[in-house]
N, C-alpha and C positions, 0 to 999 in steps of 0.2 A: 811292503816295508814301511815301518813307522819313521818319523823324522829323526834326524841326527843333526845337532847344532851345538854351538859354543855359547855358554852363558857366562855372564859376569855378575858377581855379587859385590856391591859397593860397601866397603867398611870405612866410613868417613864421618867426620863431624860436620854439622852445618856451621854457617857463620851465625853464631848464637843469637836468635831472635831478630834476624835481619833477613826478611824474605827475598828482597831483591838480590843481595849478595849471595845468599844460599842458592838461589835459582841459577845465577851465573856459575857458581861452583859446580852445581849439578850438571849443567850443560858441558862444562869442561871435562868432567868425569865420564859423561856419556861419549864424548868424542874420543877420549883416551881408550875406552873399552872397545869402541867400534874399530879404532885403528888397530887393535890387537886381535880383531876377528870376531868379536862378540856379536851375536844376532839378538840377544836379549840381555837387558841391563836392569838390575833390581836394586832399589835404595831402601834404607832402614825406615822404621816407624817414624812418622811425623818428621821426616827429614827437613821439610820446609814447615815452620821456621826453626823448630827444635823440639826436644822432649822436655816437658816441664818438671824436671827433677826437684825443683824447689818445693813442690807440694809434699815431698817426703821429708823435707828438712825443717820446715817451720809451720807453725799454726796458720790457718787461713787468714786470721785477722792481721797477720803481718805481711801478707802477700798480695794485697789489693793492687798495688802498682804493677807487679809482675803479671797478674792476670790481665789487667788492662793492656799491657804491652803485648801479651800473647794473643789476645783477641785482635789487636790492631795489626799484628804481623801474620795472622792466619790469612788464608787465601780463598778466594771465591773460585768455584769450578769454571766460571766463564771469565775469570780475571786474567791479567797480563802474565802472571807467573806460570799458570797452567798452560796458557797459550804458547809461551816461549818453549816449554818442554815439549808440547805437541808439535810445534813447528820443527824443532830439532829432530824429533823422532821421524817425522815425515822426510826431512831433508836427508837424513842418514839411512833411512829404511830399516829402523831398528825398533824392536818391541821394548817398552820401558814400563817398569813397575815402580811407583814412587809413593811414599808415605807423605801425607800433608795434614796439617791442622786446617780443617775446612771451615770457612766462615759461613754462617747462615745469612741468606739474603733477607730473612725476616726479622733478624735480631742483631743488634750491634755487639751483644755479648754472648750470642749463641755460637758455639763451635763444636765440631765433631773431630774425632780421630779417624781419618779416612785413608784409603789407599786407592790409587788409580792404576789401571792397566791400560796403557796407550799402545795402539797398534802401529805398525810400520807405515801406515798411511796418515798417521797423526790423529786418528779418531779414538775417542775414549771407548774402549771395549768393555770395561767394567768399572763401576764406581761403588766401592764398598765402604760403609761406615761401621766402625767397630760396634758390635752388638751391645757390649756392656763395658764401659771403662772399669779398670781394675783398681781396687783399693783406693789409694789417694788420688788416682786419676779422675775419680768421680767429682772432685772439687774443680776440675778444669773442663771436662768434655761432657756433652749430652750423650744419652744412649742413641745408638744407631738403629738400623732396621734390617730386614732380611732381603732388601732389594739387591744387595751386592753378593748374595750367596750364590754365585754363578761360576760355572766353569766355561771358559771361552775357548771355542774351537778355532785355533789359529793354524797358520802354515807350519808352525813349530810344534804343534800338538795341542792337547787340551790342558789349559793352564788354569789353576785355581789359586786363590790367595786368602790368607787369614792373618790377622794382626795380633802378635804377641800372645796374651792370655787366651785368645780365642782358640788357640791350638791345644788348649786343655779341654775344650768343650767337645765331647764325643758327638753330639748332634750336629754341631756346625761342621765338624770334619766329615761326618757321614753324609751331610748334604752335598759336599763336593765329590765324595767317592761315588755317590749315586748318579752323578752326572758324567762319569767316565774320566775323572781327573787322571792325568798322566804326569804332570809337573806341578809341584806345589811350592809356592813362594810364601815364606813366613818372615815377617819383619818385626824387629825388636828394638828396645831402647838401649842406650849405652850402659846404664847402671840402673839398679832397681833396689834401693835400700829399704829394708823392713825393720831393722834394729840397729842400734848403735854398735859398731863393730867390737868395741871393748866388752860388750855384754855376751858376745857369742851368739850363734844361731841366726846370723844374718843370711838373707836370701842369696843363693849362688846362682845368678842368672844364667851363666854359661852352662852349668851342669843341668839346670832345669830345662833350658832350651834344648839341650841334646836329648834328654829323655823324651820330651814331647815331640820334637821333630822326627826323631828316629822311630818312635812308636807310630806316627802317622804314615811315614814312608813304608814301614813294615806292614801295617794293616791295609793300606790302600794299594801297595805295590807300585809306588810312584817314586820319581826322583824328587829330591828336596833341595831348595835353595834357601839357606838361612842367612839373612842379612841384618846386621846389628849396627847401631850407631856408635860413635866415639865421643866421649866427653874430653874435649881438647883442653889445653892449658888456658886458653883465653876464657872459655866458659867456666872452668873450675876456678880461676882466679877472680872472676867477676862475682861468683857466688860466695867465695871466701872473704872477699873484700866487704861484702854485705854483712857477714857474720863469721868471724874467725873460727867459731866452734864447728862450722860446716866442714872444715878441712879434715877433721878426724873421720867423719862419715864418708865423705867423697873419696878420700885417699885409701880408706880401709875396706871399701865395698868392692866385691868382685866385679870385674868388667865382663861385658857380653862378648860373644864370639861370632864370627862369620865363617860358614863352611858349607859344603855340599854333601848330600847323602844319596846313596843308590836305593833301588827298590827293596833291598833287604834291610835297610836301616843303617848300613855301614857307611862310615865317612869316606868321601872321595878326596884324596890328597890332603893338603895341610889345612889349618884353620888360622884365621887372623883374630887377634885379641886386642893388644895394647895399641899398636901403631896403625895409622891409616894405610889403606891400600885397596887394591882391586883383586879379587880372587876369581879365577877362571876354572871352568870344567867343561869337558866334552860330554854331551848328553846324547845317549843312544836309547831312544824310547822303546826299541825292540827288546830291551832288557826288562821291560815291565811285564812281558808276556809269561815267561816261564814261572815266576813266583805265583801267578794266579792259579796254577795247578794245585798249590798247597792250601791256600786260603783265598777265597774270593767272596768277600763279605757282601758284595752287591751282585753276586752270581749264585753259584751252587752252594756256597758255604753260608747259607742263611735260611731262615724259615719265615717267609713273607706271609704265611698263613698264621703265624704266631705274633710277629712284630709288624706294626703299621706306623709309618712316620709321615707326618704332614708338616709342610714347611710353607709359611707365608712369605712371599717375596714382594709384598706391597710396600711401596715407598711411603713413609709417613710424612705428613705435612701438618702445619698448625691449623689450617683451615681449608675448606673447599669453597671456592667462590663460583656462583652460578650467574653469569652475565648474559645480557642480550636476549633474555626471554621475552616473547611477545606479551604485551599487556593483556589482561583478561578482558573479554568482551563485556560491555556494559549495556544493559537494556534500560532505556530512559524514557520510554513512551509512557504517557499518562495511563493508557489502557493497553495492557499487553497480556500475554498468555498466562501470567501468574496472577492477574487480577489485582494489581496494586492500586491503591487509592491515589488520587491526585496529590502532588507534592511529596509523595513518599520517597524515601531514599532509593537510589539506583540499586538494581539487583545485579550481583556479580555471578555470571554463569560459569 
């Protein structure tokens, strides 16, 4: 028998651009979810410290101070905020998935859109950096790498994660399918404006999320947890105070939704959209088996003699340093086997 467990999807706002306060709020939400019986708790995209929606509102020449603040409030993997979440996961014996804006140890202005999967022992099971920031997100985050394209085999089953638009990437999704994924976590921002609402044609993030998450669950035959952020009144008012014209965009742009999906792509229970809350679902991974009879794209329902997929999971870094190598041997005799003349320069062998 495959695992059966209760999962919690957090639909909540951060304390906007305040990493310490948001970490405390995250811990409080983890405790609430565990008290309700959850064995896995998942948070939205870059929950700590916030999603930089201002990149959609104003030209980058007007946002320098917000970028500086975002970089300052982003977190290091070995920093106190991540440690606090890890300690709480260990104390409560719960698996936690959380989105962070990750600070680079090599650059004061280098940040990534990242997601961590933390085990019930407090260890980081997977550290994924978003492969490609989407649209105006490129003004904020660096590109990630394939090191986090991993499915983790846990007591609760085989868990994979992708961030927002990565769920549109067939190859990223296939990378997880090919590792036997059974439970897929996707994390999303609270809003994602692409046009001024009065013009029409604005991006409907809840509808787009449903299409992509449902497609993955149907294709992979996995359960899906979709967790989205909330733009609360405090964050909205801060942005509008900066520029009153932002109100029309923020108030008229569709909000993201949080929900669960089964291995056929059908929604489990209700969805959360406007108000903060925690959504729960009972997950029985045995239900992943029957649909594999119909389409198993990493099994019988493919042609591996026709298609070949290669995935690099190398962690990228700005430099490779080679330290503590032995010094080269130096021959400094006046007469040696190479026949140097007296006073000639040493020969390096």
